[in-house]
C-alpha angles and dihedrals in degrees: 000000000000131000127222102219102165141005127211105256098211096048092048092046091052091053091048090049094050093046092049091047088057089051088050090056090054091048090048091053090050091049092049089052090051090047093051092048089049092050092049095044095057108030096168099043128095113274103209093111093050091048089055090051091051092048090051088048090056092049099040098086090054094044092047090048093050094047090044090054092050094046091045091053093047094047091048091051089049092050092049091050094048093042090053088056101043103023106258132256119323114222136179112218127197123208113225114205126184114240113254110243120192114234114254115265116241113258118227113254118229116224111226 
């Protein structure tokens, strides 16, 4: 049994940032779809609202990544603080080893 007592803040924040940036890409695609439907639905209307949606769609992966990084760092700091007080998460780890296979022996070649 092992115990996870602390986590490196920067490494965890980077993972959070990258994951949230990926979520931001999905949100951006959804917003672009909404913007295109809005542009097609009202061809004669002013497009300022749709342009704003498309600008936010372009910025959303970066905003999601930034906020993910910040939240990841804060949550990691919070975990480290709580784990120092109560002892962290107990885990049971299993070591996986590859089976050792003997190399094949060379077979004698028959001269023809």
